[in-house]
N, C-alpha and C positions, 0 to 999 in steps of 0.2 A: 825375549825369553821369559817364561814364567818362573816364579820362585822354585817350583817343583823341578823344572828342567835344570836349574842351576843351584840345586840345594847344597849348601855348604855347611855341613854339620861340624861341630867342634872337633878338634883333633888333639888337644892338649892332654897330657898325662901328668898328673901331679897329685900329691896328697892335699887334702883341703881341711881347713879348720871349721868344724861344724859346731857352731854355737847353738843354732836352732835350725831344724829342717824347714821351718817357715821362711827363714832368710834364704835358704838355698833356692827356693822357688823364684824369689825375686832376682837373685843373681843369675840363675839359669835363663831367665827371660831376656837377659842382655847378651847372651852368647848363642842361643838357639834361634834359628830363623823363625819368624813369627808364625807361619803356618804350622810348623812342627811343634813349637811351644804351645800354641793354643790347642792342638790336638792332644798333647800330653796332659795339659793342666785343666782343660775345659770340661764342663759337664753338659747335661742336656737342658733344653728349655731355658727357663730363667735362672737355672743353676741353684734352685731352692734345695734340692736334695744334696748337691755337692756341699753347700754351706751347712746343711743340717748334719752331715757326717761329722763336721768339726764341732758344731755347737752341742751335739748330743753328749759329748764327753762331760759337759758341765752339769749334767743331771745327776751324776753320782760323784761322791767325794771319797778320797782315800783317807782312812783314819790313821793318824800317826800313832805308833805304839812304842812305849818305852819299857824299860826293864825286861826287854825281850831276849837278851842274851844272843844277839845277832852280830856277826862279823864276817866280812867277805862272803856275801850271799852267793849261793850256787845257782846259776841260771840253766844248768843242764836239764834236759828232758829227753823224751823219746817218742817216736811215733812209728807204728809198724816195726820194721826191723832196724830203723835208723836211730842211733844215739846221737843227739844234737847237743852242742855246747850252749845253745841259746834257744828260747822258745819261739823264734821267728825264722821265717824262710822268705824267699823271693816269690812274689806273686807272678802269675803269667800275664805279661803285658806285651802287646803287639809292637813291632817296629821300633826297637831300641835304636836303630840307625838314625832316627829323627833327632836323638839326643847326642849321639857321638858317632864318628866315622867307623869305629870298631864294632858297632852294632852289638848283638847279643854275645858275641865272643868276648867283648870287653867286660860286659856284666859278669859273664861266666868266670873270667879270670879274677875279677875282684872277689867274687864269692869263693873261689878256690883258695885265694891267698888268705882270706878271712878264716875259712875252714869251719867245719862243724855245723853246716846248715845245708839246705836243699834249694836248688834252682828249679822253678817251674818254667818249662819251655812252652811258649805259645805257638800254636799252629800258624799264627800270623807273624811268625818271626821273619826278619829280613835276612837272617843268616841261615846257613845249612846246618844240619845235625853235626856234620864233620867239623865245621868251624866252631860251633858251640862246644863240642866235645874237647877240642884242643884247649879251649880256655878252662873248662871245668877240670881237666887233668884227673879224671877218675872220681871226682866228687859226685854225690848222688843228685839225681834229677827226676822230676815228674814231668809228664807231658799233658798239656791241655789241648783238647781237640774241639775244633769247630767241625761238625760233621758234614760230609758231602751228602748230596741226595742219592749218590750211587753207593750202595752197600759194599760192593767189591772194592771201591776206592777207599772206603773207611777201613776195610780189612788191611789193605796195602799200607795205609798210613800207620795203623796200629802195629803192624808187623815191623815197620821201619823204626817206630818209637821204641819198641821192645828190643830190637837189635841194637839200638843206640844205648840201651841200659836203663830205660825208664822203669821205675819201680811202682808207679801208680799212674792212673789216668784221671784227668780232671775234665769232666763234661760241663762246659759252660752252657747253662740252660736258659740264661736270662737275656740272650742276645740273638734272638731269631731274626731280628732286624735292628737297624741302628736307631739309637735314641735320637731325639731332635737336637742335634748338636749344632747350635746356631753359630758358634765361632767357626766351625768347619765350613758351614754353608756360606758364611760371609767371606771367608778366605778362599772359597772354591777349592778346598783342600783335596788333593789327590796324593797317593803315596809316591814318593820320588824314586822308589826302588821296588824290585819284585819281592815276592814271598815264595821262596823255593819249596817250602813244605806243601802248601796248598795249591801251588800254581798248576799242579797236575789236573785239578778239576775246575780251574777257572778258564774263562775265555780271555786269555791274556795271562801275563805273569803276575799281575797285581800292580805293576808299575803304571803310573798315571791313571789309576783307578780310584774311585771314591770308596769309602767304607760301605755306603749304600749298595754300590755295584757288587762288592765282594760278598756282603751278607746275602744278597739276592741269589747268588749262585751256591750258597750253602743251604743246608737243610733247615727249614723253618719249623716243621711240625715235630717238635721234640716231645717224647712221651715216655712213660715208665719202661716200655719195651726196649727203648734205646739203652737205658741203664743196664738192663738184663743182657742185651746183646754185647755191649762193651765188656762187661764183667766176664761173661762166659767165653767170648772169643779171645780176649787178651789174657785171661787168667790172672789179672792184676787187680788190686783194690781200686775201686772207682769212687771218686768224689763227685757229688752233684753240686756245682758252683752256681751261686745266684739265689740261694734259698733265703727267703725273707719272712716266711710264715711257718708256724708249727705244723700246719697241715701239709705243706710241701715237704718238710723234713720227714714226717712220718711216711708220706707217699714214696719218697726216694729210698728210705730204708727198706720199705716193703718190696721195692723193685730190685733190691740187691746192692744198693749203695753201701760201700764200706766206710764212707765218711761224708759228713755234711759240711759244705763250705758256705758260711754265712757272708753274703756280699751283696751290695747293690751296684756293683760294677763301678765303684768310685763315683757314684752320682752321674753316670754317663748314659743310663738307659731311661728308666721311667722317672721323670721329674715329678715332684710333689709326693714322692714316696718318703717314708720316714728315714732318719739316719740309720745306718746299719747297726750301730751300737744299741739303738733304742729297741730293736727286736731280738737281740741276742739272748737275753735271759729267758724269755718265754720259749724260744726255740730250744735252748739247752734243756729246759724243763721237759719238753716233749721228747727230746732225744733220750734223756734219762740215762746217759752213759753207755748206750748200746753201741755207738760208734764215735770216733773222734770228731771234734768240730774244729775246722779251720775258720778264722775270721779275717776279713779285710774291709777296707773302705774308711779312710780318714785317719789312719794311724800316723801320728807325727812325733810322738814323745814316748819316753819310758812310762809315764803315767798312763798313757793310752793302752800300752801293752798290758800293764798291771790290771787296769780296770776290765779289759776284755777277758783276761784269764780268770779274774775273780767273778766274772759273769757267766762263765760256762765254756769259754773257748779253751782248746788244748794247744793250739798253735796259731800264731799270728802271721799273716802274710803282708809283707811290705811292698808298696808299689811305687808311687810317684817319687818319694824322697830318694829312692835308689837311682831312678833315672836322672834326677837333678844332680846327684853326685856324679853319675856317669858323664853328664854334660860338662860339668865343671872340672873334672879331673880324670876322665877315662876310668880304667880299672882301679887305679889308685883312689879315685874319688868314691867309687863304689865301696871299697874296703873302708874308707874313712867314715862313710855313712853307717855301715854295719857296726863299726867299732863305737860310734856315737850311741847307737841304740843299746848296745851291750852295756856300755858305761852308765848310760842314763837309767836303764832298768835296774842295774845293781844299786844305784843311789836310791831309787824309789823303794826297792825292796828293803834296804837297810833302814830307811826312815819309817817304813811301815811295819817294821819288826817281823819280817818274813825271811827265813833262811833259805828256803827252797821254793821251787816252782809249785810244788804240792801245797806248801804253806800259802802261796799267793792264791791258789785256786780255792782255798778255804777262807780267805780273808773276807771280812764283812765290809761292804761299801756303805757309805752314808747317803741317804736320800736327800739331795740338796733342795728338793722341792718342798720340804717340810716347812 
């Protein structure tokens, strides 16, 4: 039997001691089957962009501020109609079942127990809307769509997402085919379970299929008209995810996007692209406050959240660290990771002399290349 046929995801549920999310990755590698771990943690090509996402943070420094009259920093913020207790949410990631047997339902419960944030549900989820909803227990959710080539099928999926309570749609535009993910190719990785949301337009359920096979059955030719269609049909705000240039941000807004999602897919698509943080400031300048900006790719510390907010982001989306927490502790591990980021961000805000998230957004970063 192959690993995929006998995939044994972790099942433990426990609180975890998060000293650093970098350490979580190493710990998760010891409990998640190799094919699944490499899928979660790996990038494309030589993984230059994956590494660049981490190194890019060093280009800017946080200036310590004293005599700032700051105590118990307030991390609350809002986006659209949602009041959040923290400026970070869960990014849409496929196949949480690779990390833990409870799949997206486990992540959802961890988010629900933490409270005050948003879960982004991937169309490539291994759990059903109903299973995720049971974990979320009424907490807000956004839905990320990989479009079908069949427009009626897209309408059906959007209808289902709205019926489930999604309050925004995320159009992932940077994954019209799979990046050159060498770890997956070496492992001959295929999904060990189906994908109930998109299985309706796949030849097969998604089980025992590679990412290349699944992307090939999704829509490749993504254009501004798709943004307009989703916005008009769903009646919900639409984020365009995968924006890495000011030109694409302007194009997306012109097509009706209600938000820009700055992301390089965690270094999993085009290798030799810059780190996501490296392009954030110039995209923010082009957006000029017209719509909110969500940022992801490479976020591992409170300092990273601070720097992204100070460079133009409104909300930060967390990805791999949450899945590593899921692997190590199920829903309790997810909650532990979210609590770590909240605590770490408050510490950074205090030492940087910023009382509120609005203060962070106006903080001056230091150019470490001087």
